[in-house]
C-alpha positions in Angstrom: 0.2 0.0 0.0 1.4 3.4 -0.9 1.0 6.4 1.5 -2.1 7.7 -0.2 -3.9 4.4 0.2 -2.9 4.5 3.8 -4.5 7.7 4.4 -7.8 6.4 2.4 -7.8 3.6 4.9 -7.2 5.4 8.0 -10.0 8.0 6.9 -13.0 5.7 5.5 -12.6 2.2 6.4 -15.4 1.7 9.0 -16.5 -1.3 11.2 -19.7 -2.9 9.9 -21.1 -3.3 13.5 -20.3 0.0 15.2 -20.3 2.2 12.4 -17.1 4.2 13.7 -13.5 3.6 12.8 -12.4 0.3 13.7 -9.3 0.2 15.6 -8.0 -2.3 13.1 -8.0 0.6 10.5 -5.0 2.1 12.0 -3.3 -0.5 14.0 -3.5 -3.8 11.7 -0.4 -2.7 9.8 -1.7 -3.5 6.3 1.3 -2.9 3.9 0.3 -4.9 0.6 -2.6 -5.8 -1.6 -3.8 -9.4 -2.8 -4.2 -9.1 -6.7 -5.0 -12.3 -8.6 -6.4 -12.7 -12.3 -10.0 -14.0 -12.3 -12.6 -15.3 -15.2 -16.2 -14.3 -15.0 -18.9 -14.8 -17.7 -21.4 -12.4 -18.4 -24.1 -12.2 -16.0 -22.4 -15.0 -13.9 -20.9 -15.1 -10.6 -17.2 -16.5 -9.7 -16.5 -17.4 -6.0 -13.0 -17.5 -4.8 -11.7 -18.6 -1.5 -8.9 -17.2 0.5 -6.8 -18.7 3.4 -4.2 -16.3 4.4 -2.3 -18.6 6.4 -1.9 -21.2 3.9 -1.4 -18.7 1.3 1.8 -17.1 3.2 3.3 -20.6 3.8 2.4 -23.1 1.2 1.3 -21.4 -1.9 4.3 -20.6 -4.2 2.3 -18.5 -6.6 1.1 -16.1 -3.8 4.7 -14.1 -3.9 5.3 -10.7 -3.2 5.8 -8.5 -6.1 9.2 -6.8 -6.6 9.3 -3.3 -5.2 11.8 -0.9 -6.7 12.6 2.3 -4.3 13.3 5.3 -5.8 17.1 4.6 -5.7 16.7 1.7 -7.8 15.1 3.5 -10.8 17.0 6.7 -10.3 19.6 8.1 -13.2 18.3 5.3 -15.5 15.7 4.6 -17.9 13.2 2.0 -17.3 10.4 0.5 -18.8 7.6 -0.5 -16.4 5.4 -3.7 -17.5 4.1 -6.4 -16.0 7.2 -9.1 -15.3 8.0 -12.4 -13.9 8.5 -12.3 -10.1 12.0 -11.5 -9.2 12.9 -10.2 -12.5 14.6 -6.9 -13.1 12.9 -3.9 -14.8 13.8 -4.1 -18.6 15.1 -1.0 -20.1 13.9 0.2 -23.8 16.1 -1.0 -26.6 15.2 -4.3 -26.8 13.7 -5.9 -30.0 10.0 -5.2 -31.0 8.9 -8.3 -30.2 10.6 -8.8 -26.7 9.9 -5.1 -25.9 6.2 -5.2 -26.6 5.2 -8.7 -25.5 3.3 -7.7 -22.5 1.4 -4.9 -23.9 1.9 -1.1 -22.8 4.5 -0.1 -20.6 5.3 3.2 -18.7 8.8 4.3 -19.5 10.7 6.4 -16.4 13.6 8.5 -16.5 15.1 9.3 -12.8 11.7 7.9 -11.4 9.6 10.1 -13.4 7.0 9.0 -16.2 8.4 10.5 -19.4 6.8 8.4 -22.2 4.3 5.4 -22.7 6.0 2.3 -24.9 3.2 0.9 -27.4 3.6 -1.4 -30.3 4.4 1.6 -32.5 7.1 2.8 -30.3 7.8 5.2 -27.5 5.2 8.5 -27.3 6.2 11.2 -24.8 3.9 11.2 -22.1 4.1 13.0 -18.9 1.6 13.6 -15.9 1.1 16.8 -13.9 -1.3 18.4 -11.8 -2.7 22.2 -12.5 -3.8 23.9 -9.4 -6.4 26.3 -10.4 -6.8 29.1 -7.7 -10.5 30.1 -7.7 -11.7 33.6 -8.4 -13.3 35.3 -5.4 -14.6 37.9 -7.8 -15.7 40.4 -5.1 -19.1 40.1 -6.0 -21.5 40.4 -3.3 -24.3 38.0 -2.8 -27.8 39.0 -4.8 -31.2 37.9 -4.5 -31.5 36.0 -7.7 -35.5 35.8 -7.7 -35.7 38.0 -10.6 -32.8 36.2 -12.2 -30.8 39.2 -12.0 -27.2 37.4 -12.2 -24.3 39.2 -11.3 -22.0 37.5 -13.9 -20.7 40.6 -16.1 -17.7 42.0 -16.1 -16.2 45.5 -15.4 -17.5 48.2 -17.6 -20.5 46.2 -18.8 -23.9 46.9 -18.3 -25.6 44.8 -15.6 -29.2 44.7 -14.4 -28.2 45.0 -10.5 -27.1 48.7 -10.0 -23.8 49.2 -8.6 -22.4 45.7 -9.7 -20.3 46.9 -12.5 -17.6 47.9 -9.9 -16.9 44.2 -9.7 -14.6 42.3 -11.8 -16.9 39.2 -12.1 -18.5 36.4 -10.3 -17.0 34.2 -8.0 -16.0 30.6 -8.9 -18.8 28.3 -7.4 -21.1 25.5 -7.8 -22.4 26.6 -11.2 -19.5 28.5 -12.3 -15.7 27.6 -12.9 -13.8 30.7 -13.1 -10.1 30.9 -12.0 -8.4 33.9 -11.4 -5.7 33.2 -13.8 -5.4 30.8 -16.8 -1.9 30.0 -15.7 -2.6 27.5 -12.8 0.2 26.4 -10.4 1.9 23.3 -12.0 2.9 20.3 -9.9 5.0 17.5 -11.3 5.5 14.5 -9.7 8.6 14.2 -7.1 11.2 11.8 -8.3 12.3 11.3 -4.6 8.9 9.7 -3.7 8.6 7.2 -6.7 7.9 3.5 -6.0 7.8 1.1 -8.8 6.2 -2.1 -8.2 6.4 -5.0 -10.8 4.8 -8.5 -11.1 3.3 -10.9 -13.6 -0.5 -9.6 -13.4 0.1 -5.7 -12.7 2.7 -3.3 -12.4 2.6 0.0 -11.2 4.6 3.5 -10.5 3.2 5.6 -7.3 3.7 9.3 -7.8 3.5 12.0 -5.4 2.8 15.6 -6.3 2.1 17.1 -3.1 1.1 16.2 0.5 -2.7 15.9 -0.6 -2.2 14.7 -4.3 -1.0 11.5 -5.7 -1.5 9.1 -8.4 -0.6 5.7 -9.4 0.0 4.3 -12.9 -0.9 0.8 -13.6 -0.3 -1.3 -16.5 -1.5 -5.2 -17.2 -0.4 -7.8 -19.8 -1.7 -7.5 -23.3 -3.4 -4.2 -22.4 -3.3 -1.0 -24.4 -4.6 1.2 -21.2 -2.7 2.9 -18.6 -5.0 2.9 -15.7 -4.3 6.3 -13.3 -5.6 5.7 -9.8 -5.5 9.4 -8.3 -6.3 10.3 -4.6 -7.0 14.0 -4.0 -7.7 16.0 -1.1 -8.3 17.2 1.8 -7.7 20.6 -0.4 -6.3 23.5 1.1 -5.0 22.2 3.9 -2.1 23.7 6.0 1.1 23.2 4.3 0.0 22.2 1.0 0.4 24.1 -2.3 -2.9 25.4 -2.5 -3.4 26.3 1.4 -3.7 30.0 0.8 -6.1 29.7 -2.4 -9.3 31.4 -2.5 -10.6 28.0 -3.8 -8.7 25.0 -5.2 -9.6 23.3 -8.4 -7.2 20.7 -9.2 -7.0 19.0 -12.7 -4.6 16.1 -13.9 -2.9 16.9 -17.2 -1.9 14.0 -19.5 0.7 15.7 -22.1 2.5 14.1 -25.0 4.7 17.2 -25.2 3.2 17.8 -28.8 3.7 14.5 -30.1 0.0 14.7 -30.8 -0.5 17.6 -33.1 -4.1 18.0 -32.3 -4.2 21.9 -33.6 -6.9 23.1 -31.1 -9.1 20.3 -31.6 -10.6 17.8 -28.9 -13.4 15.1 -29.1 -15.5 14.7 -25.7 -18.7 12.8 -25.2 -22.2 14.3 -25.1 -23.8 12.3 -22.1 -21.8 9.2 -23.0 -23.7 8.8 -26.3 -22.4 10.9 -29.4 -19.0 12.3 -29.8 -19.1 15.9 -30.0 -16.0 17.7 -32.0 -14.5 20.6 -29.9 -12.2 23.5 -31.1 -10.2 25.6 -28.6 -11.1 29.4 -28.6 -14.5 28.9 -30.3 -18.0 28.0 -29.4 -20.7 28.2 -32.3 -23.5 30.6 -31.0 -21.3 32.2 -28.1 -19.6 35.3 -28.2 -15.7 34.9 -28.3 -14.1 33.1 -25.5 -12.3 35.7 -23.2 -11.2 33.3 -20.4 -8.7 30.8 -21.9 -9.1 28.2 -19.5 -12.7 28.2 -18.1 -14.0 29.0 -21.5 -12.5 26.1 -23.0 -13.5 23.5 -20.5 -16.4 21.1 -21.5 -18.3 18.7 -19.5 -17.6 15.0 -20.2 -19.3 11.8 -18.7 -17.2 9.1 -20.4 -14.3 10.2 -22.3 -12.1 13.0 -23.9 -9.5 12.5 -26.8 -7.4 14.6 -29.2 -5.8 13.4 -32.2 -3.3 14.2 -35.1 -3.2 12.3 -38.2 -1.8 9.2 -37.1 -1.3 9.2 -33.3 -4.3 10.3 -30.7 -4.5 10.5 -26.7 -7.6 9.5 -25.0 -8.7 9.6 -21.3 -11.9 7.6 -20.2 -13.1 8.8 -16.8 -15.3 6.8 -14.2 -17.5 9.9 -13.3 -19.1 13.0 -14.9 -16.3 15.9 -14.8 -14.8 18.8 -16.7 -12.1 18.3 -19.4 -10.0 20.5 -21.8 -7.2 20.8 -24.2 -5.4 24.0 -23.4 -2.3 23.1 -25.1 -1.7 20.8 -28.4 -1.0 17.3 -27.5 -2.6 17.5 -24.0 -5.8 16.5 -22.1 -6.7 17.7 -18.5 -9.4 16.6 -16.5 -10.6 18.1 -13.3 -10.6 15.8 -10.4 -11.8 18.1 -7.4 -13.3 21.2 -6.2 -13.1 23.3 -2.7 -14.5 26.9 -2.6 -14.7 29.7 -0.3 -17.3 31.6 -1.8 -20.7 31.2 -3.4 -21.4 32.2 -6.9 -24.7 34.0 -6.1 -26.7 31.6 -8.6 -29.1 29.6 -6.3 -26.8 27.2 -3.9 -26.5 29.8 -1.3 -23.6 28.8 0.0 -20.0 27.9 -0.8 -18.9 24.6 -2.4 -16.7 23.7 0.7 -18.1 20.7 2.0 -16.4 18.9 5.0 -17.0 15.5 6.6 -16.6 14.7 10.4 -15.3 11.5 11.0 -13.8 9.7 14.2 -9.8 9.3 13.7 -9.8 6.5 16.1 -12.3 3.9 17.3 -14.5 5.8 19.9 -12.7 8.9 19.5 -14.2 12.6 18.7 -15.1 13.7 15.5 -12.6 15.5 13.3 -14.1 17.9 10.5 -11.8 17.8 7.1 -12.4 18.7 3.7 -13.5 15.8 1.2 -11.1 13.1 -0.2 -11.2 11.9 -3.4 -10.3 8.6 -5.1 -10.9 7.6 -9.1 -9.8 5.9 -11.9 -8.9 7.2 -15.5 -8.0 5.0 -18.2 -5.6 6.4 -20.6 -4.7 5.5 -24.2 -2.2 6.4 -26.6 -2.4 4.8 -29.9 -3.5 5.2 -33.6 -5.9 7.9 -34.3 -7.9 5.4 -36.4 -8.5 3.0 -33.4 -9.1 5.5 -30.9 -12.8 5.7 -31.2 -13.2 2.2 -30.4 -10.8 2.4 -27.6 -12.6 4.8 -25.8 -16.0 3.1 -26.4 -14.4 -0.1 -24.8 -12.9 2.2 -22.2 -16.5 3.7 -21.4 -17.9 0.3 -21.3 -15.4 -1.0 -18.8 -16.2 1.9 -16.6 -19.8 2.0 -16.8 -20.2 -2.1 -16.1 -17.5 -2.8 -13.5 -17.1 -6.1 -12.0 -19.0 -6.0 -8.5 -17.0 -7.7 -5.7 -18.6 -9.0 -2.7 -17.1 -10.5 0.4 -18.4 -12.9 2.9 -16.6 -14.8 5.7 -16.0 -18.5 4.6 -17.2 -20.7 7.5 -15.7 -23.5 6.1 -11.9 -24.5 5.6 -10.2 -24.6 2.1 -9.5 -28.2 1.0 -6.4 -27.9 -0.7 -7.1 -31.0 -2.9 -10.3 -29.2 -4.6 -9.8 -26.3 -6.5 -10.4 -22.9 -4.7 -12.7 -21.3 -7.2 -16.3 -21.9 -8.5 -18.2 -20.5 -11.0 -21.9 -19.9 -11.5 -24.2 -18.8 -14.0 -27.6 -17.4 -14.2 -28.0 -18.0 -17.9 -30.5 -20.7 -18.8 -28.4 -23.3 -21.0 -30.2 -23.5 -24.4 -28.1 -25.6 -26.8 -24.7 -23.9 -27.4 -25.9 -20.5 -26.8 -25.6 -20.4 -22.9 -23.6 -17.1 -22.9 -25.0 -14.0 -24.4 -23.6 -13.2 -28.0 -23.8 -9.5 -29.0 -21.7 -8.1 -31.6 -18.5 -6.2 -30.7 -20.3 -2.8 -32.0 -23.4 -3.2 -30.0 -23.9 -3.7 -26.2 -26.7 -4.5 -24.0 -27.5 -1.3 -22.1 -29.6 -2.9 -19.4 -31.9 -5.9 -18.6 -34.9 -5.0 -15.9 -36.9 -8.2 -15.0 -40.7 -7.1 -14.5 -43.2 -8.8 -12.1 -45.9 -8.3 -14.7 -46.1 -7.1 -18.6 -46.6 -3.4 -19.0 -47.3 -3.5 -22.8 -47.6 -6.9 -24.0 -51.0 -8.4 -23.2 -50.6 -12.0 -22.7 -49.8 -12.8 -19.2 -46.8 -15.2 -18.5 -47.1 -18.7 -17.9 -45.4 -20.6 -14.9 -42.0 -21.0 -16.8 -41.9 -17.5 -18.5 -40.4 -14.0 -17.2 -40.9 -10.5 -18.5 -38.0 -8.1 -18.9 -37.4 -4.8 -20.3 -34.3 -4.9 -22.5 -32.4 -2.0 -24.0 -29.6 -2.4 -26.4 -27.6 0.2 -28.2 -25.0 0.8 -31.2 -21.7 1.6 -29.5 -20.8 4.2 -31.9 -22.6 7.5 -32.6 -23.5 9.0 -36.4 -20.2 9.7 -38.3 -18.0 9.0 -35.0 -15.8 5.8 -36.5 -15.8 5.4 -40.3 -15.0 1.7 -39.8 -17.7 0.9 -37.7 -20.7 2.7 -39.3 -22.6 -0.3 -40.7 -25.9 -1.5 -39.0 -25.8 -4.5 -37.0 -28.1 -7.1 -36.2 -28.5 -8.4 -32.5 -30.5 -11.7 -31.4 -32.5 -10.8 -28.2 -32.4 -14.4 -27.2 -28.8 -14.5 -27.2 -28.4 -11.0 -25.7 -30.6 -11.5 -22.6 -29.5 -14.9 -22.3 -31.7 -16.3 -19.7 -33.5 -18.2 -22.4 -35.6 -18.2 -25.4 -37.8 -15.0 -26.3 -41.0 -16.1 -27.5 -42.9 -12.6 -27.7 -41.6 -9.2 -27.9 -42.4 -5.7 -28.8 -40.4 -2.2 -29.2 -41.2 0.3 -26.4 -40.3 3.8 -25.6 -36.9 4.0 -23.5 -38.8 4.6 -20.4 -40.7 1.4 -21.1 -44.3 2.5 -20.5 -45.9 2.3 -24.0 -45.3 0.7 -27.3 -43.2 2.5 -29.5 -45.7 2.6 -32.6 -48.4 3.8 -30.1 -46.2 6.9 -29.0 -45.5 7.6 -32.6 -48.9 7.9 -33.8 -50.2 10.6 -31.1 -46.8 12.6 -30.8 -47.0 15.9 -31.9 -45.6 16.7 -35.4 -43.4 20.0 -35.5 -43.8 22.4 -38.5 -40.2 22.6 -39.7 -40.9 24.1 -43.1 -39.7 27.5 -41.9 -36.4 26.4 -40.8 -33.5 25.4 -43.1 -31.3 22.4 -42.2 -27.4 22.5 -42.3 -27.6 19.0 -43.6 -29.9 20.0 -46.5 -32.8 18.5 -45.2 -34.7 17.1 -42.5 -33.3 14.0 -41.2 -35.4 11.2 -42.0 -36.8 8.3 -39.7 -34.3 5.4 -39.8 -36.0 2.1 -40.9 -34.9 -1.0 -39.3 -34.9 -4.2 -40.7 -36.2 -6.6 -37.8 -36.6 -10.2 -38.3 -38.0 -12.2 -35.7 -36.1 -11.8 -32.5 -33.2 -10.2 -34.4 -33.2 -6.5 -34.3 -31.0 -4.1 -36.1 -29.1 -1.3 -35.0 -28.0 1.7 -36.7 -25.0 4.2 -35.4 -26.6 6.5 -32.5 -29.4 3.9 -32.0 -30.7 2.9 -28.5 -33.7 0.8 -28.6 -35.8 -0.9 -26.0 -38.0 -4.0 -26.0 -40.3 -5.6 -23.7 -39.8 -9.5 -24.2 -41.1 -12.6 -22.9 -38.6 -15.1 -22.0 -39.1 -18.8 -21.8 -37.0 -20.2 -18.8 -35.9 -23.5 -18.6 -33.8 -23.1 -15.4 -35.1 -22.5 -11.7 -37.2 -19.5 -12.4 -37.6 -18.6 -8.9 -33.7 -18.0 -8.7 -34.0 -15.9 -11.3 -36.9 -13.7 -10.0 
């Protein structure tokens, strides 16, 4: 465990019975994580039994990974990738086959990441923290009941008399407005770098400040660099942002100009369409006067930049803001702590504290929030980046769910220590869901009773609301723009679909019924930038096979004939 992980354990690990910090949290002396490879089929479970004593004494596979301290990687260039236990880090310069046999690697110089090694060679790659000092604006609180927002600049005409003397609004819950577009830039400390290498995962721990750190992880046969960051509490005494009016840190991934993005960036729109962005311009808005805040965009899934051949993409695990303020770099905001309200309705500063005991039975101690999250960073070909971002998005949106329970029995060393069970009803050779790679099952919701289908189910049937989607939006990826067919029986997996009807996404009415009564807007007086109104897509559905076009999200209420234990499914 690195320093940041220990801080989080001490702050957030609770006793399941008392609800207070467990004494074991700070005294058990845990120093490591157990990492092992697993295999889980779609919509199924895999159970693993762990016996710590036996593992420590007899299981040769559970050996510690090799830990390289700062001195071991200082003054040399090394490539961090999954390696055999006990094997030294491989230096770049080996043959292509040997160099890239284990997927992506992080290249270090003097303990600091300087490049990512891919199948196509090394691409410059640096990680830093941009600390934005929030603007206090000096604007007083104003009653906003008449929508008189004090968001103008000095010298402008404002609806509230006397506010023209103030330079602008505070940075707040609804406004990101730093007092300078040049943030305080924090780089990783080479003296605190720790490299841990093993056959399943290798990682580089970096510390930027007392409350800012990140761990870069690489896995075998993976093109992603997994970045696990720990941020907070912000504006603590002794930290780089201690005297800020408000702290808004972003993680910056920089290729040092290797990706010649020319001011362009792609962001997702609510995880659905890919939206082109261009630095310094926003169609329909006045010219951007704030270089940092004016070029930030909301993302829920990913942001990427590309040149003709190379691209950098960052997939996120939660909604946040992202920008590309310089060519070849993407930055993602990861936390905010502000001292002033922006006068737009919240009525208080975005400065949330949490009060927790620092020891079992101790007094509550109030501090700012600590945040932990994961970014999946991909450096690769420009042509393959849309597919890589969508795959990372699906990985983030549908993670494995880990459940833990005490094992009351002892582990028999003569028997397998894992077991796997599936909720899928076996029917012939189609026991597992089969979906084309460019489509995915967005959700399967079991219904107690049919909503649209009139026929009631028999004893061996269940009803479900199924939503399926094409992975790509219109025009997003030239190689994945063709319609695909999805067999709902294979996609759902519980059994054979015997009856189905397309419904609205909310599932409360048949789509045909909705289309027949919806309001038809008169658009004859408006021109279309594409030369005409977009015609409704005609789908070529055949039985239980439904067609998906790029940009499609379709919902179906289905009746499924289940051969397995239906009560277990319910």
